[in-house]
ROBA-983974 format. One line per field, with one value per atom (N, C-alpha, C, CB): residue number from 0; x, y, z; residue in three letters. Coordinates in nm, 4 decimals, decimal comma. Glycine has a CB too. Example, Ala and Ser with C-alpha at 12.3 -4.5 7.8 and 13.67 -1.06 7.14 Angstrom:
BEGIN
num: (0:0:0:0:1:1:1:1)
xx: (1,3190:1,2300:1,3200:1,1308:1,2850:1,3670:1,2900:1,4084)
yy: (-0,5690:-0,4500:-0,3300:-0,4473:-0,2250:-0,1060:0,0030:-0,0598)
zz: (0,7800:0,7800:0,7800:0,9046:0,7080:0,7140:0,7870:0,5725)
residu: (ALA:ALA:ALA:ALA:SER:SER:SER:SER)
This chain:
BEGIN
num: (0:0:0:0:1:1:1:1:2:2:2:2:3:3:3:3:4:4:4:4:5:5:5:5:6:6:6:6:7:7:7:7:8:8:8:8:9:9:9:9:10:10:10:10:11:11:11:11:12:12:12:12:13:13:13:13:14:14:14:14:15:15:15:15:16:16:16:16:17:17:17:17:18:18:18:18:19:19:19:19:20:20:20:20:21:21:21:21:22:22:22:22:23:23:23:23:24:24:24:24:25:25:25:25:26:26:26:26:27:27:27:27:28:28:28:28:29:29:29:29:30:30:30:30:31:31:31:31:32:32:32:32:33:33:33:33:34:34:34:34:35:35:35:35:36:36:36:36:37:37:37:37:38:38:38:38:39:39:39:39:40:40:40:40:41:41:41:41:42:42:42:42:43:43:43:43:44:44:44:44:45:45:45:45:46:46:46:46:47:47:47:47:48:48:48:48:49:49:49:49:50:50:50:50:51:51:51:51:52:52:52:52:53:53:53:53:54:54:54:54:55:55:55:55:56:56:56:56:57:57:57:57:58:58:58:58:59:59:59:59:60:60:60:60:61:61:61:61:62:62:62:62:63:63:63:63:64:64:64:64:65:65:65:65:66:66:66:66:67:67:67:67:68:68:68:68:69:69:69:69:70:70:70:70:71:71:71:71:72:72:72:72:73:73:73:73:74:74:74:74:75:75:75:75:76:76:76:76:77:77:77:77:78:78:78:78:79:79:79:79:80:80:80:80:81:81:81:81:82:82:82:82:83:83:83:83:84:84:84:84:85:85:85:85:86:86:86:86:87:87:87:87:88:88:88:88:89:89:89:89:90:90:90:90:91:91:91:91:92:92:92:92:93:93:93:93:94:94:94:94:95:95:95:95:96:96:96:96:97:97:97:97:98:98:98:98:99:99:99:99:100:100:100:100:101:101:101:101:102:102:102:102:103:103:103:103:104:104:104:104:105:105:105:105:106:106:106:106:107:107:107:107:108:108:108:108:109:109:109:109:110:110:110:110:111:111:111:111:112:112:112:112:113:113:113:113:114:114:114:114)
xx: (8,0832:8,1991:8,1953:8,3755:8,1878:8,1526:8,2633:8,1462:8,2444:8,3423:8,4467:8,4130:8,4113:8,4573:8,5755:8,4618:8,6086:8,7223:8,6916:8,7882:8,8163:8,8008:8,8516:8,8863:8,7828:8,8401:8,9620:8,7527:9,0382:9,1366:9,0547:9,2403:9,0378:8,9639:9,0457:8,8369:9,0336:9,0918:9,0032:9,1811:8,9702:8,8819:8,9718:8,8151:8,8929:8,9686:8,9051:8,9766:8,7850:8,7431:8,5949:8,7382:8,5367:8,4098:8,3548:8,3894:8,2466:8,1836:8,0808:8,1081:8,1051:8,0494:7,9303:8,1624:7,8448:7,7432:7,7994:7,5894:7,7147:7,7680:7,8158:7,6716:7,7437:7,7798:7,8903:7,6383:7,9326:8,0587:8,0241:8,1612:7,8800:7,8562:7,8644:7,7424:7,9474:7,9715:7,8298:8,0698:7,8185:7,7220:7,7404:7,6662:7,8779:7,9217:8,0756:7,9265:8,0876:8,2146:8,2591:8,2171:8,3886:8,4215:8,5259:8,4933:8,5018:8,5956:8,6517:8,5392:8,7907:8,8338:8,8395:8,9532:8,7741:8,8015:8,8324:8,6835:8,8959:8,9753:8,9165:9,1622:8,8556:8,8046:8,8417:8,6630:8,8785:8,9263:8,8294:9,0861:8,7609:8,6613:8,5901:8,7319:8,5479:8,4845:8,3362:8,5899:8,2591:8,1412:8,0901:8,0276:8,0492:7,9647:7,8379:7,9229:7,7877:7,6585:7,5487:7,6351:7,4559:7,3304:7,2610:7,2431:7,2157:7,1677:7,1087:7,2846:7,0335:6,9868:7,0287:6,8421:6,9998:7,0320:6,8881:7,1592:6,8641:6,7433:6,8052:6,6897:6,8965:6,9340:7,0471:6,9828:7,0794:7,1815:7,1545:7,3275:7,2304:7,2351:7,3811:7,1744:7,3899:7,5314:7,5363:7,5599:7,6741:7,7073:7,8278:7,7400:7,8336:7,9468:7,9825:7,9351:8,1162:8,1924:8,2852:8,2677:8,2902:8,3711:8,4867:8,2898:8,6059:8,7526:8,8285:8,8861:8,8236:8,8999:8,8295:9,0376:8,8571:8,7910:8,6535:8,7771:8,6110:8,4815:8,4214:8,4792:8,2849:8,2030:8,0739:8,2014:7,9568:7,8393:7,7919:7,7962:7,6831:7,6044:7,4476:7,6067:7,4027:7,2689:7,1954:7,2490:7,0815:7,0047:6,8580:7,0156:6,7962:6,6616:6,6469:6,5805:6,7224:6,7237:6,7744:6,5601:6,7988:6,8377:6,9841:6,7784:7,0572:7,2135:7,2390:7,2673:7,3492:7,4116:7,5695:7,3708:7,6285:7,7793:7,8262:7,8347:7,9461:7,9995:8,1411:7,9883:8,1941:8,3118:8,3432:8,3177:8,4905:8,5317:8,4529:8,6784:8,4168:8,3263:8,1836:8,3430:8,1339:7,9954:7,9831:7,9408:7,8715:7,8349:7,6719:7,8368:7,6399:7,5202:7,5091:7,5009:7,3685:7,3370:7,2135:7,3068:7,2373:7,1347:7,0825:7,2058:6,9505:6,8793:6,8540:6,7395:6,8281:6,7650:6,6796:6,6519:6,6741:6,5652:6,5949:6,3975:6,6686:6,7050:6,7818:6,7338:6,7451:6,8457:6,9523:6,7611:7,0787:7,1921:7,3256:7,2094:7,3971:7,5119:7,6102:7,4821:7,7299:7,8321:7,9354:7,8949:7,9683:8,0687:8,1832:7,9906:8,3220:8,4065:8,4672:8,5099:8,4448:8,4792:8,6273:8,3976:8,6861:8,8528:8,8532:8,9281:8,9981:9,0251:8,9337:9,1970:8,8569:8,7403:8,7864:8,5525:8,7873:8,8300:8,7152:8,9582:8,6536:8,5334:8,5642:8,4126:8,4883:8,4939:8,3381:8,5536:8,3325:8,2017:8,1802:8,1990:8,0771:8,0422:7,9146:8,0141:7,9157:7,7951:7,7536:7,8296:7,6084:7,5615:7,4068:7,5269:7,4221:7,3127:7,3475:7,2720:7,2370:7,2083:7,2965:7,0185:7,3028:7,3636:7,4444:7,2657:7,5718:7,6963:7,7442:7,8265:7,6891:7,7378:7,6965:7,6919:7,7653:7,7209:7,5887:7,8248:7,5460:7,4083:7,3154:7,3740:7,3282:7,2488:7,2618:7,2620:7,3043:7,3067:7,2172:7,4542:7,1086:7,0409:7,0598:6,9216:7,1446:7,2135:7,0733:7,3836:7,1015:6,9880:7,0613:6,8921:6,9940:7,0517:7,0656:6,9479:7,1567:7,1624:7,2777:7,2170:7,2380:7,3245:7,3789:7,2429:7,5156:7,5800:7,5895:7,7027:7,5939:7,6254:7,5039:7,6624:7,3932:7,2741:7,3171:7,1377:7,4080:7,4432:7,5908:7,4226:7,6594:7,7952:7,8017:7,8577)
yy: (17,5503:17,4555:17,3408:17,5390:17,2257:17,0852:17,0838:16,9346:17,0432:17,0160:17,1212:16,9146:17,2593:17,3588:17,3787:17,3690:17,3005:17,3438:17,4454:17,2208:17,5389:17,6646:17,6139:17,8052:17,6410:17,6414:17,7223:17,6711:17,6985:17,8018:17,9028:17,7412:18,0260:18,1021:18,2515:18,1134:18,2999:18,4265:18,5343:18,3967:18,6496:18,7369:18,7999:18,8313:18,7875:18,8473:18,9729:18,7509:19,0158:19,1539:19,1575:19,1511:19,2499:19,2889:19,4571:19,2450:19,4587:19,5867:19,6461:19,5751:19,7765:19,8349:19,9377:19,9032:19,9537:20,0519:20,1723:20,0177:20,2990:20,4216:20,4255:20,5208:20,3617:20,3621:20,2462:20,3371:20,1865:20,0879:19,9781:20,1205:19,9283:19,7982:19,7066:19,7880:19,5701:19,5094:19,4702:19,3861:19,4923:19,4336:19,3099:19,5297:19,2818:19,1387:19,1140:19,1448:18,9691:18,9166:18,8115:18,8722:18,7929:18,6799:18,6194:18,7291:18,4802:18,3734:18,2712:18,3088:18,2374:18,1058:18,0402:18,0933:17,8871:17,8192:17,6947:17,8153:17,6211:17,4910:17,4019:17,5080:17,2926:17,2099:17,0699:17,2237:16,9724:16,8572:16,7800:16,8614:16,6856:16,6252:16,7128:16,5371:16,8273:16,9257:16,9400:17,0917:17,0229:17,0883:17,1981:16,9898:17,2852:17,3933:17,3292:17,4985:17,3808:17,3662:17,3621:17,4642:17,2782:17,3007:17,4230:17,1847:17,5175:17,6365:17,7345:17,7029:17,8293:17,9271:18,0707:17,9129:18,1659:18,2895:18,3676:18,3149:18,4790:18,5710:18,7044:18,6306:18,7368:18,8782:18,8437:18,9948:18,7333:18,7236:18,5976:18,7249:18,6019:18,5018:18,4475:18,5233:18,3538:18,2853:18,2189:18,1707:18,2159:18,1437:18,0682:18,2514:17,9340:17,8768:17,8032:17,7881:17,7964:17,7513:17,6530:17,8611:17,5308:17,4325:17,4272:17,3150:17,4588:17,4779:17,3229:17,6131:17,2675:17,1421:17,0525:17,1628:16,9297:16,8207:16,7729:16,8729:16,6786:16,6227:16,6359:16,4913:16,6642:16,6506:16,6140:16,7549:16,6924:16,6866:16,7842:16,5846:16,8425:16,9538:16,9278:17,0653:16,9758:16,9761:17,1001:16,9373:17,0737:17,2062:17,1697:17,2759:17,2254:17,1556:17,0224:17,1609:16,9780:16,8221:16,7321:16,7690:16,7709:16,6944:16,6946:16,7341:16,5872:16,5634:16,5562:16,4163:16,6295:16,6114:16,6050:16,7350:16,5269:16,5178:16,6517:16,3699:16,7065:16,8307:16,7862:16,9840:16,8530:16,8434:16,9801:16,7378:16,9809:17,1157:17,1431:17,1264:17,2917:17,3506:17,3523:17,3033:17,2782:17,2969:17,4188:17,1811:17,4868:17,6229:17,5824:17,7567:17,6564:17,6661:17,7943:17,5876:17,8495:17,9679:17,9445:18,0775:18,0159:17,9670:18,1184:17,8636:18,1069:18,2449:18,2456:18,2682:18,3571:18,4035:18,2759:18,5710:18,2203:18,1033:17,9737:18,1270:17,9439:17,8235:17,7399:17,8246:17,6322:17,5414:17,4732:17,4169:17,4845:17,4447:17,3988:17,5188:17,3342:17,2881:17,2252:17,2087:17,1873:17,1227:17,0718:17,2239:16,9561:16,8487:16,8133:16,6975:16,8350:16,7766:16,6329:16,8723:16,5431:16,4307:16,4064:16,3759:16,4979:16,4997:16,6495:16,4547:16,6991:16,8274:16,9068:16,8575:16,9934:17,0611:17,2159:17,0282:17,2722:17,4189:17,4590:17,4585:17,5913:17,6564:17,7898:17,6145:17,8636:18,0105:18,0480:18,0840:18,1099:18,1679:18,3080:18,1444:18,3408:18,4951:18,5190:18,5383:18,5917:18,6486:18,7757:18,6614:18,7701:18,9159:18,9409:18,9101:19,0642:19,0968:19,2164:18,9770:19,2376:19,3593:19,3058:19,3922:19,1793:19,1344:19,0350:19,0847:19,0461:18,9324:18,8972:18,9813:18,9331:18,8923:18,7616:18,9819:18,7005:18,5440:18,5562:18,4776:18,6723:18,6891:18,6376:18,8399:18,6484:18,5879:18,4602:18,6417:18,3649:18,2146:18,1503:18,1544:18,0913:18,0111:17,8624:18,0488:17,8035:17,6853:17,5688:17,6708:17,4577:17,3384:17,2136:17,3156:17,1325:16,9656:16,9064:16,8585:16,8368:16,7500:16,6366:16,8587:16,5430:16,4083:16,3732:16,2827:16,4003:16,3634:16,2078:16,4217:16,1203:15,9963:15,9166:15,9367:15,9551:15,9170:15,9440:16,0018:16,0284:16,0365:15,9912:16,1758:15,9273:15,8768:15,7557:15,8626)
zz: (13,2682:13,2002:13,3140:13,1797:13,2562:13,3383:13,4288:13,2451:13,5542:13,6561:13,7137:13,6063:13,6810:13,7061:13,6382:13,8203:13,5407:13,4641:13,3450:13,4098:13,3263:13,2234:13,0986:13,2651:12,9751:12,8603:12,8356:12,7816:12,7372:12,6781:12,6145:12,5717:12,6683:12,6014:12,5621:12,6853:12,4671:12,4179:12,3646:12,3170:12,4199:12,3678:12,2675:12,4706:12,1315:12,0157:11,9713:11,8963:12,0317:11,9608:12,0352:11,7619:12,0145:12,0307:12,0039:12,1663:12,0094:11,9972:12,1194:11,8694:12,1505:12,2647:12,2298:12,3411:12,3203:12,2792:12,3440:12,3243:12,3382:12,3834:12,5260:12,3648:12,6149:12,7663:12,8119:12,8522:12,6926:12,7059:12,7421:12,7944:12,7403:12,7628:12,6524:12,8163:12,6533:12,5297:12,4726:12,5459:12,3252:12,2651:12,1653:12,2091:12,1686:12,1043:12,1689:11,9108:12,1698:12,2015:12,1162:12,3298:12,0788:11,9824:12,0972:11,8085:12,0992:12,1533:12,0772:12,2461:12,1116:12,0539:12,1529:11,9797:12,1559:12,2843:12,2244:12,3972:12,3488:12,3118:12,4315:12,3120:12,4082:12,5082:12,4858:12,5176:12,5916:12,5845:12,6992:12,6051:12,6351:12,7464:12,8371:12,8365:12,7873:12,8841:12,7914:12,9093:12,8663:12,7987:12,8802:12,7722:12,7809:12,8372:12,9029:12,7222:13,0061:13,0536:12,9556:13,1398:12,9790:12,9130:12,9621:12,9292:12,8846:12,9413:12,8260:13,0223:12,8826:12,7996:12,8452:12,7907:12,7562:12,7620:12,7224:12,6686:12,8018:12,7904:12,6834:12,9690:12,6845:12,6268:12,5334:12,7453:12,4847:12,3790:12,3040:12,4361:12,1574:12,0997:12,0949:11,9859:12,0322:12,0195:11,8839:12,1384:11,8238:11,6807:11,7188:11,5428:11,7002:11,7255:11,5879:11,8508:11,5843:11,4516:11,4752:11,3826:11,4843:11,5015:11,3894:11,5080:11,4659:11,3654:11,3608:11,4519:11,4792:11,4919:11,5779:11,5439:11,5820:11,6729:11,6328:11,8150:11,7368:11,7321:11,8526:11,6937:11,8746:11,9817:11,9572:12,0484:12,0448:12,0375:12,1016:12,0672:12,0008:12,0604:12,1046:11,9566:12,1813:12,2038:12,1803:12,3259:12,0935:12,0824:12,1177:11,9272:12,2168:12,2530:12,2915:12,1544:12,3302:12,3716:12,2449:12,4182:12,1279:12,0290:12,0243:11,9099:11,9917:11,9999:11,8502:12,0887:11,8129:11,6877:11,7293:11,5797:11,6143:11,6135:11,5332:11,5364:11,6025:11,5237:11,5036:11,6061:11,3752:11,3235:11,2715:11,2266:11,2207:11,1687:11,0554:11,1318:11,0335:10,9529:10,9772:10,8458:11,0925:11,1291:11,2076:11,2045:11,1871:11,2387:11,3060:11,0938:11,4259:11,4851:11,5116:11,5933:11,5064:11,5735:11,6750:11,4673:11,7946:11,8961:11,9374:12,0368:11,9321:11,9564:12,0972:11,8740:12,1583:12,3174:12,3363:12,3276:12,4466:12,5190:12,4677:12,4853:12,3725:12,3414:12,3906:12,2610:12,4406:12,5327:12,4430:12,6170:12,4894:12,4471:12,5062:12,3903:12,4574:12,5087:12,4224:12,6001:12,4618:12,3525:12,4275:12,2414:12,3727:12,4590:12,3706:12,5048:12,4339:12,3447:12,3845:12,3226:12,2533:12,2504:12,2177:12,1743:12,1565:12,1349:12,1709:11,9576:12,1406:12,1765:12,0554:12,1815:12,1086:12,0105:12,0312:12,0668:11,9018:11,8886:11,8360:11,8014:11,8679:11,8309:11,8501:11,9047:11,7430:11,7532:11,7882:11,6053:11,9085:11,9763:11,9622:12,1221:11,9095:11,8898:11,9728:11,7239:12,0471:12,1389:12,1006:12,2872:12,0826:12,0293:12,1281:11,8210:12,1824:12,2645:12,3538:12,3457:12,4286:12,5095:12,6514:12,5322:12,6901:12,8252:12,7848:12,9378:12,7935:12,7713:12,8931:12,6868:13,0059:13,1421:13,1753:13,2483:13,2917:13,3493:13,4080:13,4740:13,4225:13,4772:13,3727:13,5145:13,2407:13,1411:13,1163:13,0343:13,1914:13,1702:13,2728:13,1819:13,2337:13,3012:13,2752:13,2861:13,4034:13,3684:13,4139:13,4672:13,3114:13,3244:13,3501:13,1844:13,4062:13,4150:13,2855:13,4964:13,2896:13,1474:13,1866:12,9908:13,1408:13,1567:13,0317:13,2084:13,0156:12,9080:12,8789:12,9189:12,9809:12,9562:12,8760:13,0878:12,8648:12,7768:12,6343:12,8131:12,6112:12,4712:12,4212:12,4350:12,5035:12,4923:12,4274:12,6150)
residu: (ILE:ILE:ILE:ILE:LYS:LYS:LYS:LYS:ASN:ASN:ASN:ASN:GLY:GLY:GLY:GLY:GLN:GLN:GLN:GLN:GLU:GLU:GLU:GLU:PRO:PRO:PRO:PRO:ILE:ILE:ILE:ILE:THR:THR:THR:THR:THR:THR:THR:THR:LEU:LEU:LEU:LEU:HIS:HIS:HIS:HIS:GLY:GLY:GLY:GLY:GLY:GLY:GLY:GLY:ALA:ALA:ALA:ALA:PHE:PHE:PHE:PHE:SER:SER:SER:SER:GLU:GLU:GLU:GLU:ASP:ASP:ASP:ASP:MET:MET:MET:MET:LYS:LYS:LYS:LYS:PRO:PRO:PRO:PRO:LYS:LYS:LYS:LYS:SER:SER:SER:SER:LYS:LYS:LYS:LYS:VAL:VAL:VAL:VAL:TYR:TYR:TYR:TYR:ALA:ALA:ALA:ALA:ASN:ASN:ASN:ASN:ALA:ALA:ALA:ALA:LEU:LEU:LEU:LEU:LEU:LEU:LEU:LEU:GLU:GLU:GLU:GLU:GLN:GLN:GLN:GLN:SER:SER:SER:SER:PHE:PHE:PHE:PHE:ASN:ASN:ASN:ASN:TYR:TYR:TYR:TYR:HIS:HIS:HIS:HIS:THR:THR:THR:THR:HIS:HIS:HIS:HIS:THR:THR:THR:THR:ASN:ASN:ASN:ASN:ARG:ARG:ARG:ARG:SER:SER:SER:SER:GLU:GLU:GLU:GLU:HIS:HIS:HIS:HIS:TRP:TRP:TRP:TRP:THR:THR:THR:THR:VAL:VAL:VAL:VAL:THR:THR:THR:THR:ALA:ALA:ALA:ALA:GLY:GLY:GLY:GLY:GLN:GLN:GLN:GLN:GLY:GLY:GLY:GLY:ARG:ARG:ARG:ARG:ILE:ILE:ILE:ILE:ILE:ILE:ILE:ILE:ILE:ILE:ILE:ILE:GLU:GLU:GLU:GLU:GLY:GLY:GLY:GLY:VAL:VAL:VAL:VAL:ALA:ALA:ALA:ALA:ASN:ASN:ASN:ASN:ALA:ALA:ALA:ALA:VAL:VAL:VAL:VAL:ARG:ARG:ARG:ARG:PRO:PRO:PRO:PRO:GLY:GLY:GLY:GLY:ASP:ASP:ASP:ASP:SER:SER:SER:SER:TYR:TYR:TYR:TYR:SER:SER:SER:SER:VAL:VAL:VAL:VAL:LYS:LYS:LYS:LYS:PRO:PRO:PRO:PRO:GLY:GLY:GLY:GLY:VAL:VAL:VAL:VAL:LYS:LYS:LYS:LYS:HIS:HIS:HIS:HIS:ALA:ALA:ALA:ALA:ILE:ILE:ILE:ILE:TYR:TYR:TYR:TYR:ALA:ALA:ALA:ALA:GLU:GLU:GLU:GLU:THR:THR:THR:THR:GLU:GLU:GLU:GLU:LEU:LEU:LEU:LEU:ARG:ARG:ARG:ARG:LEU:LEU:LEU:LEU:ILE:ILE:ILE:ILE:GLU:GLU:GLU:GLU:VAL:VAL:VAL:VAL:GLN:GLN:GLN:GLN:LEU:LEU:LEU:LEU:GLY:GLY:GLY:GLY:GLU:GLU:GLU:GLU:ASP:ASP:ASP:ASP:LEU:LEU:LEU:LEU:SER:SER:SER:SER:GLU:GLU:GLU:GLU:ASP:ASP:ASP:ASP:ASP:ASP:ASP:ASP:ILE:ILE:ILE:ILE:ASN:ASN:ASN:ASN:ARG:ARG:ARG:ARG:LEU:LEU:LEU:LEU:ASP:ASP:ASP:ASP:TRP:TRP:TRP:TRP:ASP:ASP:ASP:ASP:TRP:TRP:TRP:TRP:SER:SER:SER:SER:THR:THR:THR:THR:TYR:TYR:TYR:TYR:GLY:GLY:GLY:GLY)
């Protein structure tokens, strides 16, 4: 999260492997003038569905406006981030073998060039 701020995050559910490692997680997030860092994952995919607000998503360096109803799927290894221009609410689903913070490779990104 940009500037060390945390989104309002609620874990709604998930599935676990036989050894009780999470295989999927579902979050509801609310961001206001915040962003998820530009990053990749090695062992998980993510799916984001915007339920309210407006913002911008970056996938592999390409920026797109987001609004309610938009959905994006990101496979492992794909660079991605999202920025809230208004209060942005989204549902995030994570699927994979490693859903920990250890599977986040943070990258540099300058949001000011897309504002």
